[in-house]
Residue, then its C-alpha position, 0 to 999 in steps of 0.5 A: m498453526n503454532t505461529l501467527r504472523n502479521k502478513v499481507q499480500l496484495i495485487g493491484n494497481l497504483g492510484n497515483d505516482p509514488e511520493i519519494v522522500t529522502l530523510d535527513n539520515g539518508k534513508k529513502l521512503a516511498k508512499f503510495s496507494l494501491a487499488t484492489n478490485e473484488h468482483y461478485k454477484d449480489k443477491n439478485g445475481e447481478k455482477q458487482s465490483k468493489t474497489e478497496w484502497h490501501n496505503l503503502i510504505a516502502w523503505n530503502k532498496t524497495a523504495d529505490l525500485i519503486e522510484q525507478y519502475v513504478t508509476k500510476g496505473k502499474q500493476i504490482a504484487i506486494e507482500g508486507k505487514l500491517s502497521s497502525r499509527s496515530y498523528d495530530d492533523k493541522e487542526g490538532e485532532k488526533r487521527y489514526t491510519t493503517e498502512v502496509i509496510v512493504n517487504e517484497l515487491l513484484l512488478l507485473 
């Protein structure tokens, strides 16, 4: 393991329709959320389910594919990398978020 990489692979369902934005420079951006589910048995042997929500960002050609083919509820597989950033909210408070920058998309 001589090279460590920032790599994320997820399979899940879209929580809402993607938000598509075309920037002034012509680049296209897709923002959307993906739900992944984990099923397990608790200490009493009862089945449990946990849903995790992930914020995803896709650019350019990947954003074009998402705009054309991906809607709320669709199951997709993605590969990308984690990216963290901060921003100031409407009240001037600093907020932090972590997103997955999508490099590859597979429609399931």
